[in-house]
MARZAVEX-791644 format. One line per field, with one value per residue: residue in one letter; chain; x negated, y, z of N, C-alpha, C in turn. Coordinates in steps of 0.2 Angstrom, whole numbers. Example, Ala and Ser with C-alpha at 12.3 -4.5 7.8 and 13.67 -1.06 7.14 Angstrom:
BEGIN
residu [A; S]
chaine [A; A]
n.x [-66; -64]
n.y [-28; -11]
n.z [39; 35]
ca.x [-62; -68]
ca.y [-22; -5]
ca.z [39; 36]
c.x [-66; -64]
c.y [-16; 0]
c.z [39; 39]
// end
This chain:
BEGIN
residu [M; T; V; E; D; D; I; L; A; L; M; Q; L; K; G; P; V; L; P; A; D; V; A; K; Q; I; K; T; N; I; L; L; A; S; A; Y; L; S; E; I; A; S; R; K; K; L; K; I; S; S; L; K; V; G; G; S; P; V; Y; F; L; Q; G; Q; E; E; K; L; E; K; F; A; S; N; L; N; E; K; D; L; R; A; Y; D; M; L; K; Q; K; R; V; L; R; D; S; H; M; T; P; L; M; R; V; A; L; R; S; I; K; D; F; A; V; P; I; N; V; T; F; G; N; S; Q; E; L; F; W; K; W; I; T; T; T; E; T; E; V; N; K; L; I; H; E; E; L; E; G; P; K; E; E; S; V; Q; I; I; E; K; P; A; P; E; L; K; E; T; K; R; K; K; K; V; E; M; V; E; V; V; P; L; L; D; T; K; R; E; P; E; L; T; E; R; M; S; D; A; K; I; Q; K; S; E; L; L; K; K; K; K; K; V; E; S; A; P; D; D; R; T; A; S; F; E; D; Q; I; S; S; F; F; E; Q; K; G; I; A; V; L; K; E; D; I; I; A; K; G; K; E; A; S; Y; V; V; E; I; P; S; A; M; G; M; L; R; Y; L; C; K; A; R; N; K; N; S; T; E; R; D; L; S; S; A; F; V; D; G; Q; L; Q; K; M; P; V; V; F; L; H; T; G; K; L; N; A; K; A; Q; A; L; V; K; T; E; P; F; K; T; M; V; L; F; K; L; T; D; G; S; K; T; Q; R; S; G; S; L; K; T; D; Y; A]
chaine [A; A; A; A; A; A; A; A; A; A; A; A; A; A; A; A; A; A; A; A; A; A; A; A; A; A; A; A; A; A; A; A; A; A; A; A; A; A; A; A; A; A; A; A; A; A; A; A; A; A; A; A; A; A; A; A; A; A; A; A; A; A; A; A; A; A; A; A; A; A; A; A; A; A; A; A; A; A; A; A; A; A; A; A; A; A; A; A; A; A; A; A; A; A; A; A; A; A; A; A; A; A; A; A; A; A; A; A; A; A; A; A; A; A; A; A; A; A; A; A; A; A; A; A; A; A; A; A; A; A; A; A; A; A; A; A; A; A; A; A; A; A; A; A; A; A; A; A; A; A; A; A; A; A; A; A; A; A; A; A; A; A; A; A; A; A; A; A; A; A; A; A; A; A; A; A; A; A; A; A; A; A; A; A; A; A; A; A; A; A; A; A; A; A; A; A; A; A; A; A; A; A; A; A; A; A; A; A; A; A; A; A; A; A; A; A; A; A; A; A; A; A; A; A; A; A; A; A; A; A; A; A; A; A; A; A; A; A; A; A; A; A; A; A; A; A; A; A; A; A; A; A; A; A; A; A; A; A; A; A; A; A; A; A; A; A; A; A; A; A; A; A; A; A; A; A; A; A; A; A; A; A; A; A; A; A; A; A; A; A; A; A; A; A; A; A; A; A; A; A; A; A; A; A; A; A; A; A; A; A; A; A; A; A; A; A; A; A; A; A; A; A; A; A; A; A; A; A; A; A; A; A; A; A; A; A; A]
n.x [114; 98; 88; 77; 81; 91; 85; 76; 86; 91; 81; 79; 91; 90; 77; 61; 58; 60; 56; 66; 77; 79; 81; 93; 101; 100; 104; 97; 82; 69; 56; 57; 62; 50; 41; 47; 46; 32; 28; 34; 27; 14; 15; 15; 26; 31; 26; 15; 14; 0; 2; 10; 25; 30; 22; 24; 21; 28; 39; 39; 44; 35; 34; 41; 33; 33; 44; 40; 37; 46; 44; 31; 30; 26; 13; -4; -10; -21; -22; -9; -11; -20; -12; -2; -10; -15; -3; 1; -9; -11; -23; -38; -56; -67; -81; -80; -72; -70; -80; -71; -59; -62; -62; -49; -43; -46; -39; -26; -20; -8; -4; -15; -25; -39; -51; -64; -74; -83; -96; -107; -123; -118; -108; -93; -82; -64; -48; -31; -14; -1; 10; 5; 3; -6; -10; -9; -18; -30; -29; -31; -43; -52; -51; -56; -69; -75; -81; -87; -84; -69; -71; -82; -79; -76; -63; -59; -48; -52; -63; -81; -91; -97; -113; -124; -137; -149; -160; -175; -181; -196; -202; -209; -222; -228; -244; -256; -272; -286; -301; -318; -326; -336; -349; -353; -342; -331; -324; -316; -310; -302; -294; -286; -280; -273; -264; -258; -251; -242; -234; -229; -220; -211; -205; -199; -190; -181; -176; -169; -160; -152; -146; -139; -129; -113; -99; -93; -81; -73; -71; -65; -53; -47; -46; -38; -25; -23; -23; -11; -1; -2; 2; 15; 20; 21; 22; 11; 14; 8; -5; -13; -27; -30; -39; -53; -55; -47; -35; -21; -9; 5; 16; 27; 35; 45; 51; 67; 84; 91; 84; 70; 65; 60; 48; 40; 24; 15; -2; -13; -28; -31; -26; -9; 3; 18; 20; 15; 22; 34; 31; 27; 41; 48; 41; 45; 59; 59; 54; 64; 64; 64; 53; 38; 27; 11; -2; -17; -22; -15; 1; 6; 15; 26; 28; 32; 44; 51; 53; 64; 75; 88; 85; 75; 74; 76; 64; 51; 39; 21; 8; -8; -19; -31; -38; -29; -18; -2; 6; 22; 31; 42; 59; 64; 75; 75; 73; 59; 51]
n.y [-125; -120; -106; -111; -123; -120; -114; -125; -134; -127; -127; -141; -143; -133; -134; -127; -111; -93; -78; -70; -78; -86; -74; -70; -81; -82; -70; -58; -47; -46; -45; -50; -63; -68; -69; -79; -90; -91; -93; -106; -113; -113; -123; -133; -138; -135; -130; -119; -110; -108; -100; -84; -75; -60; -55; -63; -79; -95; -105; -122; -140; -155; -166; -159; -154; -155; -147; -135; -131; -123; -110; -108; -98; -87; -87; -81; -76; -84; -95; -100; -106; -116; -123; -128; -137; -146; -152; -157; -165; -173; -178; -170; -169; -161; -157; -156; -145; -127; -113; -103; -110; -119; -112; -107; -120; -122; -112; -115; -122; -128; -137; -144; -158; -161; -174; -186; -195; -210; -218; -231; -224; -211; -197; -188; -174; -174; -168; -170; -169; -164; -174; -186; -203; -215; -226; -222; -212; -220; -227; -216; -210; -221; -222; -210; -210; -221; -235; -240; -253; -258; -261; -254; -242; -229; -221; -205; -195; -181; -167; -169; -162; -145; -143; -133; -123; -122; -112; -117; -111; -109; -112; -100; -99; -88; -85; -83; -76; -78; -70; -75; -72; -57; -59; -48; -38; -45; -43; -31; -35; -45; -39; -30; -40; -46; -35; -35; -46; -45; -34; -40; -50; -42; -37; -48; -51; -40; -42; -53; -51; -41; -49; -57; -49; -45; -44; -28; -23; -33; -38; -26; -25; -37; -33; -23; -29; -37; -28; -20; -31; -32; -20; -20; -30; -43; -60; -72; -86; -94; -94; -89; -88; -80; -74; -69; -55; -49; -52; -60; -71; -73; -81; -74; -69; -56; -45; -41; -33; -44; -54; -64; -63; -71; -69; -66; -62; -52; -47; -36; -30; -19; -9; -11; -18; -18; -31; -38; -35; -41; -54; -57; -55; -66; -77; -76; -78; -91; -97; -93; -82; -65; -52; -44; -33; -28; -15; -9; -1; 9; 11; 8; 18; 11; 1; 9; 14; 2; -3; 4; -1; -13; -31; -28; -17; -23; -28; -24; -11; -7; 5; 1; 10; 13; 4; 7; 13; 14; 17; 20; 14; 8; 2; -5; -16; -19; -17; -16; -6]
n.z [-35; -38; -44; -51; -55; -63; -73; -78; -82; -93; -101; -105; -111; -122; -127; -131; -124; -123; -112; -114; -117; -105; -96; -100; -97; -83; -80; -78; -78; -92; -87; -74; -77; -84; -74; -66; -74; -76; -62; -61; -71; -65; -56; -63; -69; -81; -97; -106; -122; -133; -145; -148; -147; -152; -142; -131; -123; -127; -118; -113; -110; -105; -118; -128; -137; -151; -155; -154; -168; -174; -170; -178; -187; -183; -182; -187; -203; -207; -198; -200; -213; -209; -201; -210; -219; -210; -206; -217; -221; -211; -203; -202; -206; -198; -201; -215; -218; -221; -214; -209; -209; -199; -188; -187; -185; -172; -166; -167; -156; -150; -160; -166; -162; -155; -159; -155; -165; -166; -175; -179; -176; -176; -173; -175; -176; -178; -182; -178; -182; -171; -169; -175; -176; -167; -175; -187; -187; -185; -197; -207; -204; -205; -219; -224; -218; -227; -227; -213; -203; -194; -181; -178; -176; -165; -157; -148; -139; -137; -137; -138; -124; -126; -130; -121; -123; -111; -102; -93; -78; -72; -56; -47; -36; -23; -20; -8; -10; -2; -1; 0; 15; 20; 31; 37; 36; 42; 54; 50; 39; 43; 51; 43; 35; 45; 49; 36; 35; 46; 41; 29; 36; 43; 32; 27; 37; 38; 25; 25; 35; 28; 17; 25; 30; 34; 23; 22; 17; 15; 28; 33; 26; 31; 44; 44; 40; 51; 61; 57; 59; 72; 77; 73; 80; 74; 71; 65; 54; 44; 35; 20; 10; -3; -12; -5; 4; -6; -9; -1; 6; 18; 29; 40; 56; 60; 72; 77; 79; 79; 83; 79; 63; 48; 36; 20; 18; 7; 3; -5; -9; -18; -33; -38; -49; -59; -62; -52; -41; -46; -46; -33; -28; -34; -28; -15; -18; -22; -11; -2; 6; 12; 6; 11; 6; 7; 3; -3; -13; -27; -33; -50; -61; -66; -57; -46; -50; -52; -39; -35; -41; -42; -40; -31; -22; -10; -6; 4; 7; 11; 13; 17; 26; 36; 50; 60; 56; 46; 30; 27; 13; 9; 14; 28; 35; 49; 66; 69; 65]
ca.x [108; 93; 86; 72; 85; 95; 80; 74; 92; 91; 75; 81; 96; 88; 70; 57; 61; 56; 58; 72; 83; 79; 83; 101; 104; 101; 106; 91; 78; 64; 50; 58; 63; 44; 38; 50; 43; 24; 27; 36; 22; 8; 16; 14; 33; 33; 20; 15; 11; -5; 5; 14; 31; 31; 17; 25; 21; 34; 38; 42; 44; 33; 38; 45; 28; 35; 49; 37; 36; 50; 40; 25; 31; 24; 5; -6; -10; -26; -19; -3; -13; -23; -6; 1; -15; -16; 3; 2; -15; -11; -29; -44; -63; -71; -87; -77; -68; -74; -80; -64; -53; -64; -61; -41; -40; -48; -34; -19; -20; -1; -3; -20; -27; -47; -53; -71; -75; -90; -97; -114; -126; -115; -102; -90; -76; -58; -42; -26; -8; 1; 14; 1; 2; -13; -10; -9; -25; -35; -30; -33; -50; -56; -51; -60; -77; -76; -85; -88; -79; -65; -73; -88; -77; -72; -59; -58; -44; -54; -70; -86; -92; -101; -120; -127; -145; -151; -168; -176; -185; -201; -202; -216; -223; -233; -250; -261; -279; -291; -308; -324; -328; -342; -349; -354; -337; -327; -319; -313; -306; -298; -289; -283; -277; -268; -259; -253; -246; -237; -230; -224; -216; -207; -201; -194; -185; -177; -172; -164; -154; -148; -142; -133; -124; -106; -95; -88; -75; -69; -69; -60; -46; -44; -44; -31; -19; -22; -20; -4; 3; -2; 6; 23; 23; 23; 18; 9; 15; 6; -10; -16; -32; -30; -46; -56; -56; -43; -28; -19; -1; 7; 22; 27; 41; 46; 56; 73; 89; 95; 79; 65; 67; 55; 47; 35; 20; 9; -6; -17; -33; -32; -20; -4; 8; 25; 20; 12; 28; 38; 27; 29; 48; 49; 38; 50; 65; 58; 53; 70; 63; 63; 46; 35; 21; 5; -6; -22; -23; -10; 6; 7; 22; 32; 30; 35; 51; 54; 55; 70; 81; 90; 86; 68; 76; 75; 57; 47; 32; 18; 2; -13; -24; -36; -37; -25; -12; 0; 11; 28; 32; 49; 64; 65; 82; 75; 71; 53; 47]
ca.y [-125; -114; -103; -115; -129; -117; -113; -131; -136; -123; -130; -148; -143; -130; -135; -122; -105; -86; -76; -66; -83; -86; -68; -70; -87; -81; -63; -53; -43; -51; -45; -56; -70; -70; -70; -85; -95; -91; -97; -113; -116; -114; -128; -139; -141; -134; -130; -113; -111; -104; -95; -79; -72; -54; -54; -68; -86; -99; -111; -129; -145; -161; -170; -155; -150; -154; -142; -128; -130; -118; -104; -108; -93; -81; -88; -75; -79; -89; -100; -103; -110; -122; -127; -131; -141; -151; -155; -161; -171; -177; -179; -167; -170; -155; -156; -155; -139; -121; -110; -100; -116; -123; -107; -108; -126; -122; -109; -118; -128; -132; -142; -147; -161; -163; -181; -188; -202; -212; -224; -232; -219; -205; -195; -182; -171; -173; -165; -174; -167; -166; -180; -191; -209; -219; -232; -217; -209; -225; -228; -211; -210; -226; -221; -205; -212; -226; -241; -243; -259; -255; -262; -251; -235; -228; -214; -202; -189; -175; -166; -169; -155; -141; -143; -126; -123; -118; -110; -118; -106; -111; -109; -97; -97; -83; -88; -79; -78; -76; -69; -77; -66; -56; -59; -41; -35; -49; -40; -27; -38; -49; -34; -28; -46; -47; -30; -36; -51; -42; -31; -46; -53; -37; -36; -54; -51; -35; -45; -59; -47; -38; -55; -61; -44; -47; -39; -23; -22; -40; -37; -20; -28; -41; -30; -19; -32; -39; -22; -20; -36; -31; -14; -21; -36; -47; -66; -76; -94; -97; -89; -92; -83; -81; -71; -67; -48; -45; -55; -65; -72; -75; -82; -71; -68; -50; -45; -37; -33; -50; -59; -65; -65; -74; -65; -69; -56; -53; -42; -35; -24; -16; -6; -15; -16; -21; -38; -40; -34; -46; -61; -58; -56; -72; -82; -75; -80; -99; -99; -92; -77; -58; -50; -38; -31; -24; -15; -3; 3; 13; 7; 11; 21; 5; -3; 13; 14; -4; -3; 8; -4; -20; -33; -26; -13; -28; -28; -19; -10; -3; 5; 1; 16; 10; -1; 9; 17; 12; 22; 17; 15; 5; 3; -11; -17; -22; -12; -15; 0]
ca.z [-40; -37; -51; -55; -57; -69; -78; -82; -86; -99; -106; -106; -116; -128; -129; -129; -123; -122; -107; -116; -116; -98; -93; -102; -93; -76; -79; -74; -84; -95; -83; -69; -80; -85; -68; -64; -78; -74; -56; -61; -75; -60; -52; -69; -70; -88; -101; -109; -127; -136; -149; -145; -151; -149; -137; -126; -125; -127; -113; -115; -106; -107; -123; -132; -140; -158; -156; -155; -175; -176; -169; -182; -192; -179; -182; -192; -210; -208; -193; -204; -217; -206; -198; -216; -222; -206; -205; -224; -222; -203; -201; -206; -204; -195; -206; -222; -218; -222; -207; -208; -208; -192; -182; -188; -182; -165; -163; -166; -150; -150; -166; -168; -157; -157; -157; -157; -169; -166; -179; -179; -171; -178; -170; -179; -174; -182; -179; -179; -181; -164; -168; -179; -172; -166; -180; -193; -186; -187; -205; -211; -202; -209; -227; -224; -217; -233; -227; -207; -200; -189; -174; -176; -174; -158; -157; -142; -140; -133; -140; -133; -121; -130; -127; -120; -122; -105; -101; -86; -75; -68; -50; -46; -29; -21; -17; -5; -11; 3; -3; 5; 20; 21; 38; 40; 36; 44; 58; 46; 34; 47; 55; 37; 33; 50; 47; 31; 37; 50; 37; 26; 41; 44; 26; 27; 43; 34; 18; 28; 38; 22; 15; 30; 33; 32; 17; 26; 13; 16; 35; 34; 24; 36; 50; 43; 41; 58; 65; 55; 62; 80; 78; 73; 84; 69; 72; 58; 56; 40; 31; 13; 8; -11; -14; 0; 4; -10; -9; 4; 8; 25; 32; 47; 60; 62; 78; 75; 84; 77; 84; 75; 55; 44; 29; 15; 16; 2; 4; -10; -8; -26; -36; -39; -55; -59; -63; -45; -37; -48; -44; -26; -26; -36; -23; -10; -20; -22; -4; 1; 11; 10; 5; 14; 2; 9; -2; -1; -19; -29; -37; -55; -62; -68; -51; -42; -53; -51; -32; -34; -44; -39; -33; -29; -17; -4; -4; 10; 4; 16; 11; 22; 25; 39; 55; 65; 53; 39; 27; 25; 6; 8; 19; 32; 38; 56; 72; 72; 62]
c.x [104; 91; 82; 76; 89; 90; 78; 79; 92; 87; 76; 86; 93; 82; 66; 60; 57; 59; 65; 79; 84; 83; 91; 104; 105; 103; 102; 87; 72; 59; 51; 58; 55; 40; 40; 46; 35; 24; 30; 30; 16; 10; 17; 21; 34; 26; 20; 11; 5; -2; 10; 20; 32; 27; 19; 24; 27; 33; 42; 41; 40; 37; 41; 40; 30; 40; 46; 35; 41; 47; 33; 25; 27; 15; 3; -7; -15; -24; -14; -5; -17; -17; -4; -4; -15; -9; 4; -3; -14; -17; -34; -50; -66; -76; -85; -74; -73; -74; -73; -59; -55; -61; -53; -39; -41; -42; -28; -18; -13; 0; -8; -24; -34; -48; -59; -71; -83; -91; -104; -116; -124; -109; -99; -84; -70; -53; -36; -19; -5; 6; 11; 0; -5; -14; -12; -16; -30; -35; -34; -41; -55; -56; -56; -68; -79; -81; -86; -82; -75; -67; -79; -86; -73; -70; -58; -54; -45; -62; -75; -88; -97; -108; -122; -133; -146; -158; -169; -182; -189; -201; -209; -217; -229; -237; -255; -267; -283; -297; -312; -326; -335; -343; -350; -347; -331; -321; -314; -308; -301; -292; -284; -278; -271; -262; -255; -249; -240; -231; -225; -218; -210; -202; -196; -188; -179; -172; -168; -159; -149; -143; -137; -129; -118; -104; -91; -82; -70; -66; -64; -54; -42; -41; -39; -25; -18; -19; -12; 1; 4; 2; 13; 24; 25; 18; 17; 10; 10; 1; -13; -21; -33; -36; -48; -57; -51; -36; -26; -11; 0; 14; 23; 35; 40; 52; 61; 79; 92; 90; 73; 67; 60; 55; 41; 31; 15; 6; -12; -22; -36; -26; -16; 0; 14; 25; 17; 18; 34; 36; 28; 36; 50; 47; 43; 57; 64; 57; 59; 68; 61; 56; 43; 28; 16; 0; -12; -23; -16; -5; 7; 14; 27; 33; 33; 43; 54; 56; 61; 75; 82; 86; 79; 69; 75; 69; 54; 40; 28; 11; -3; -18; -31; -33; -32; -18; -9; 4; 16; 29; 39; 53; 64; 70; 80; 73; 64; 48; 47]
c.y [-119; -112; -107; -120; -126; -116; -120; -135; -133; -127; -136; -148; -139; -131; -128; -115; -99; -83; -73; -72; -85; -80; -69; -75; -86; -73; -59; -50; -47; -51; -50; -62; -73; -72; -77; -91; -96; -95; -105; -116; -117; -120; -135; -142; -140; -131; -122; -113; -107; -98; -90; -77; -65; -52; -59; -75; -90; -105; -117; -134; -151; -165; -166; -152; -150; -149; -135; -126; -124; -111; -103; -102; -87; -81; -82; -80; -85; -96; -104; -108; -117; -126; -131; -137; -147; -155; -159; -167; -176; -177; -175; -168; -162; -153; -154; -149; -132; -118; -107; -105; -119; -118; -107; -114; -126; -117; -110; -125; -131; -137; -147; -151; -164; -170; -182; -195; -204; -218; -225; -227; -212; -203; -188; -181; -171; -170; -168; -168; -170; -173; -187; -198; -212; -223; -227; -215; -214; -226; -222; -210; -215; -224; -215; -206; -218; -229; -244; -248; -256; -256; -258; -244; -234; -221; -212; -196; -184; -174; -167; -162; -152; -141; -135; -127; -118; -118; -113; -114; -110; -108; -107; -96; -92; -86; -83; -80; -74; -75; -73; -71; -64; -55; -52; -37; -39; -46; -36; -30; -42; -45; -32; -34; -46; -41; -32; -42; -49; -38; -35; -48; -49; -37; -43; -54; -46; -38; -50; -55; -43; -44; -58; -56; -46; -42; -34; -23; -28; -38; -32; -21; -32; -39; -25; -23; -35; -33; -19; -25; -34; -25; -15; -27; -42; -54; -70; -84; -97; -92; -93; -87; -84; -79; -67; -59; -44; -47; -60; -65; -75; -77; -79; -71; -61; -49; -40; -38; -40; -56; -59; -67; -66; -70; -69; -62; -57; -47; -42; -29; -21; -13; -12; -13; -20; -29; -42; -41; -40; -53; -62; -59; -63; -78; -81; -78; -89; -101; -97; -87; -70; -57; -43; -38; -26; -22; -8; 2; 6; 8; 11; 14; 16; 3; 2; 15; 7; -6; 0; 5; -11; -25; -31; -21; -17; -28; -22; -18; -6; -2; 5; 7; 15; 5; 1; 12; 13; 17; 19; 19; 11; 6; -4; -12; -20; -16; -12; -10; 6]
c.z [-40; -45; -54; -58; -64; -75; -82; -84; -92; -104; -108; -111; -122; -131; -127; -129; -122; -116; -107; -115; -110; -94; -94; -98; -86; -74; -75; -80; -86; -90; -77; -71; -81; -78; -64; -67; -77; -67; -57; -65; -70; -57; -57; -70; -78; -91; -104; -116; -129; -141; -146; -151; -148; -143; -131; -128; -125; -121; -114; -110; -108; -112; -128; -137; -148; -159; -156; -163; -177; -175; -173; -186; -189; -179; -188; -199; -210; -204; -197; -209; -215; -204; -204; -218; -217; -205; -212; -223; -215; -200; -204; -202; -204; -201; -213; -223; -219; -215; -205; -205; -200; -186; -182; -184; -174; -162; -163; -162; -149; -154; -167; -161; -159; -155; -159; -160; -169; -170; -180; -174; -173; -174; -173; -176; -179; -178; -182; -178; -175; -164; -173; -174; -172; -172; -186; -193; -188; -194; -208; -210; -206; -216; -228; -223; -224; -231; -219; -206; -195; -183; -173; -176; -168; -158; -150; -143; -136; -136; -135; -130; -125; -127; -126; -119; -115; -105; -94; -84; -70; -62; -48; -39; -28; -18; -14; -6; -6; 1; 3; 9; 20; 28; 41; 41; 39; 48; 55; 42; 38; 50; 49; 35; 38; 49; 41; 31; 42; 46; 32; 31; 43; 38; 25; 31; 39; 29; 21; 32; 33; 20; 19; 33; 30; 27; 22; 22; 15; 23; 36; 31; 28; 42; 49; 43; 47; 62; 63; 58; 69; 81; 78; 76; 80; 71; 65; 59; 50; 36; 25; 10; 0; -14; -8; 0; -2; -10; -4; 5; 14; 25; 39; 50; 62; 67; 75; 80; 84; 80; 79; 67; 52; 37; 26; 15; 12; 3; -2; -8; -15; -28; -38; -46; -54; -59; -56; -40; -39; -46; -36; -25; -28; -31; -17; -11; -19; -15; 1; 7; 8; 9; 8; 9; 5; 3; 0; -7; -20; -33; -44; -57; -63; -62; -46; -44; -52; -44; -31; -37; -40; -43; -29; -23; -10; -1; 1; 8; 10; 13; 17; 21; 29; 44; 59; 62; 47; 38; 25; 17; 4; 14; 22; 36; 45; 60; 73; 70; 65]
// end
């Protein structure tokens, strides 16, 4: 059973969990457990709550939404009042709520489902409790509206998109005004106009050149990675540019005394934290590959401490300095370095 299977089995048995629960189950620290949960959530295999327990969200599976109620005591006072009112009434009409209550209903996303109700030529926003059935919603809304026939009411379980007022900018074209030429001064004016057009043309050329110039920082980062791979005799099998010029992921083969070894290589063109290292490590675990971590910025204090602990000692870190040099910041158990 993989770590992911172990986590999902725990959630099926226990219901919504916190990183501390998972850390205890898979015998690791909370930071690494959080990284595992975030990675699984990114692939839509579990959901993340809006409410927080001690600064951490709750992780749950599809169909376990109702079980989040046991964490409701962690809501703040105003959100808890909205929670209690909606749970009791089952359906609330947004236009009949106080401004404070409207804000609170929008905050308790784990329990309040927005629905649009169209009747006649009007449309209103209502909120239903997470487990309120469709039959119950229809009955309560018709009672609230007091009058419209059932067939004239249309209920949609999502709010209408917010209308954002946009300012339309009028396109202003530059128009060159040419005065009537004085025949006596025509040669002089013609020459001046010709010079002006030449200057204008040169300016447009310079502007175009600047706009089309490549991003030096992006090229430099990519060059540093290519140079590193070339220096070490590393073969790239797969490339994934996560954020151009900032972050990339590779599957590579590195020469060793035992032959070519396959690694997951993560590259970041910025400062890195312990969360970045944890995320890279978890990615490697899920893909069953050791990790090489390339970075151009600094590692914060927690990240520096983390790489000295198990199981992060297995990661290999290099700081890229320029196109031809790299600074070793980890230990690689191969003979290529």
